[in-house]
C-alpha positions as CSV (number, residue, x, y, z in Angstrom):
1,M,218.8,92.1,-109.0
2,G,221.9,90.4,-107.6
3,N,222.1,87.1,-105.8
4,R,221.5,88.7,-102.4
5,E,218.3,90.4,-103.5
6,D,217.2,87.3,-105.4
7,L,217.7,85.2,-102.3
8,L,215.6,87.7,-100.2
9,A,212.8,87.7,-102.8
10,G,212.9,83.9,-103.0
11,A,212.8,83.6,-99.2
12,K,209.8,85.8,-99.1
13,R,208.0,83.8,-101.7
14,C,208.8,80.5,-99.8
15,L,207.6,82.0,-96.6
16,R,204.3,82.9,-98.2
17,E,203.9,79.5,-99.8
18,K,205.4,77.1,-97.3
19,G,206.0,78.9,-94.0
20,Y,209.1,79.1,-91.9
21,D,209.5,75.5,-90.8
22,R,208.8,73.9,-94.1
23,T,211.1,76.1,-96.1
24,S,214.4,74.4,-96.9
25,V,217.7,75.8,-98.2
26,R,217.0,74.1,-101.5
27,D,213.5,75.7,-101.7
28,I,215.0,79.2,-101.3
29,A,217.8,78.6,-103.8
30,T,215.4,77.2,-106.4
31,A,213.0,80.2,-105.9
32,A,215.9,82.6,-106.2
33,G,217.5,80.8,-109.2
34,V,220.9,80.6,-107.4
35,S,223.1,77.9,-105.8
36,T,222.5,76.8,-102.2
37,A,226.0,78.0,-101.3
38,A,224.9,81.6,-102.1
39,I,222.7,81.6,-98.9
40,G,225.7,81.0,-96.7
41,Y,227.8,83.5,-98.6
42,H,225.3,86.3,-98.4
43,Y,223.3,85.6,-95.2
44,G,225.4,83.1,-93.2
45,S,222.5,80.7,-92.7
46,R,219.0,79.7,-93.7
47,E,217.7,81.1,-90.4
48,A,219.3,84.5,-90.8
49,L,217.9,84.8,-94.4
50,L,214.4,83.7,-93.3
51,I,214.4,86.1,-90.4
52,Q,215.4,89.0,-92.6
53,A,212.7,88.0,-95.1
54,L,210.1,87.7,-92.3
55,F,210.8,91.1,-90.9
56,E,210.6,92.7,-94.3
57,L,207.3,90.9,-95.0
58,L,206.0,92.0,-91.6
59,D,207.0,95.6,-92.4
60,E,205.2,95.4,-95.8
61,W,202.1,93.9,-94.3
62,G,202.1,96.3,-91.3
63,D,202.2,99.3,-93.6
64,S,199.4,98.0,-95.8
65,L,197.4,96.9,-92.8
66,G,197.8,100.3,-91.1
67,R,196.4,102.0,-94.2
68,A,193.5,99.5,-94.4
69,L,192.7,99.9,-90.7
70,A,192.9,103.6,-90.4
71,P,189.5,105.2,-89.7
72,G,187.7,106.5,-92.8
73,P,186.7,110.0,-93.5
74,G,183.8,111.0,-91.3
75,D,184.2,108.0,-89.0
76,D,183.8,108.8,-85.3
77,A,186.0,106.9,-82.9
78,A,183.5,104.1,-82.3
79,R,182.7,103.6,-86.0
80,G,186.4,103.7,-86.9
81,F,187.1,101.1,-84.2
82,A,184.3,98.8,-85.5
83,R,185.5,99.2,-89.1
84,M,189.0,98.4,-88.0
85,W,187.9,95.1,-86.5
86,D,185.9,94.3,-89.7
87,G,188.9,95.0,-91.8
88,L,191.3,93.0,-89.6
89,I,189.1,89.9,-89.4
90,R,188.5,90.0,-93.2
91,E,192.3,90.4,-93.8
92,I,193.1,87.4,-91.5
93,T,190.5,85.1,-93.1
94,D,191.0,86.2,-96.7
95,N,194.8,86.2,-96.5
96,P,196.0,83.9,-93.7
97,D,199.6,83.3,-94.9
98,P,201.3,86.4,-93.6
99,W,199.5,85.9,-90.3
100,V,200.6,82.3,-90.0
101,A,204.2,83.5,-90.8
102,S,204.0,86.0,-88.0
103,V,202.9,83.3,-85.5
104,E,205.8,81.2,-86.7
105,L,208.1,84.1,-86.1
106,F,207.0,84.3,-82.4
107,L,207.6,80.5,-82.1
108,Q,211.1,80.8,-83.5
109,A,211.9,83.7,-81.1
110,R,211.5,81.3,-78.2
111,R,214.6,79.4,-79.3
112,Q,216.7,82.4,-80.6
113,P,217.5,85.2,-78.1
114,A,218.7,87.6,-80.7
115,L,215.4,87.2,-82.6
116,R,213.4,87.5,-79.4
117,D,215.1,90.9,-78.7
118,R,214.4,92.1,-82.2
119,L,210.9,90.9,-82.1
120,A,210.3,92.6,-78.7
121,D,211.4,95.9,-80.3
122,G,209.0,95.4,-83.1
123,V,206.1,94.6,-80.7
124,R,206.8,97.8,-78.8
125,E,206.8,99.8,-82.0
126,G,203.6,98.1,-83.1
127,R,201.8,99.0,-79.9
128,R,202.7,102.7,-80.5
129,G,201.5,102.4,-84.1
130,M,198.3,100.8,-83.1
131,V,197.5,103.7,-80.7
132,A,198.3,106.1,-83.6
133,I,195.8,104.3,-85.8
134,L,193.1,104.1,-83.2
135,R,193.4,107.8,-82.2
136,S,194.1,109.1,-85.8
137,V,197.2,110.9,-84.6
138,P,200.9,110.9,-85.7
139,E,202.8,108.0,-84.2
140,D,205.5,110.3,-82.7
141,T,202.7,112.0,-80.5
142,V,201.7,108.7,-78.8
143,T,202.9,108.7,-75.2
144,D,204.7,105.8,-73.6
145,G,201.8,105.4,-71.2
146,A,199.3,105.1,-74.1
147,A,201.5,102.6,-75.9
148,R,201.8,100.5,-72.6
149,T,198.0,100.5,-72.0
150,V,195.9,101.1,-75.0
151,G,198.5,99.7,-77.4
152,M,199.2,96.7,-75.3
153,V,195.6,95.7,-74.8
154,Q,194.7,96.2,-78.4
155,T,197.7,94.1,-79.5
156,A,196.7,91.4,-77.0
157,L,193.1,91.5,-78.4
158,M,194.4,91.3,-82.0
159,S,196.7,88.4,-81.1
160,G,193.8,86.4,-79.5
161,V,191.4,87.1,-82.4
162,L,194.2,86.1,-84.8
163,I,194.7,82.7,-83.2
164,Q,191.0,82.1,-83.1
165,A,190.5,83.1,-86.7
166,L,193.4,81.0,-87.9
167,S,192.4,77.9,-85.9
168,D,188.7,78.0,-86.8
169,P,188.1,80.3,-89.8
170,A,184.5,79.3,-90.2
171,N,183.8,80.6,-86.6
172,A,186.1,83.5,-86.5
173,P,184.9,86.3,-84.2
174,T,183.0,89.1,-85.8
175,A,183.5,92.7,-85.2
176,A,180.1,93.0,-83.5
177,E,181.0,90.1,-81.1
178,I,184.3,91.6,-80.2
179,L,182.8,95.0,-79.5
180,E,180.0,93.4,-77.4
181,G,182.6,91.5,-75.5
182,L,184.7,94.6,-74.9
183,R,181.6,96.5,-73.6
184,A,180.9,93.6,-71.2
185,L,184.5,93.5,-70.0
186,A,184.4,97.3,-69.4
187,E,181.4,96.8,-67.1
188,I,183.3,94.1,-65.2
189,A,186.4,96.2,-64.9
190,G,184.4,99.1,-63.6
191,P,185.6,102.7,-63.3
192,G,189.3,103.4,-62.9
193,P,190.9,104.4,-59.6
194,A,189.9,107.7,-58.2
């Protein structure tokens, strides 16, 4: 690998180990085995490099998570949904670092408009991908309406469960509790408009 690739690999390692805010230019350069000046030369700034590394990590995690959460052979929709929640909660509690990094990314986006725009695109894409997983269909067949409703609500639920599991891992919600809560909320919401 060249310095550019080494820096990206080093930044990913630092993000996993230290998170966004605690990773310094020196940390990245040391992890990559290059000078600190190489960061400015190849990426312009620590922030630009870390954002690139975060998005690459999120893509990697998203791909592996999508495979892990996909319904298994013979699963009906309800069983696949329950299994998805079991897998997601297990992934968050067993491997919290990428999830913490994703939360940090959202916090950084509040201060960086270009990052916020890029992240918003990723969230929209993620909603569509979530519907594809839930319905076991190709992503390009998911309608905009399904992405804005099913995908948005599922993403919101996942975000809330993520925050609860990261803040209190010993009392993370279980799949059974989430499903019971969803059923109760569906009763409260009642039938849709005629």
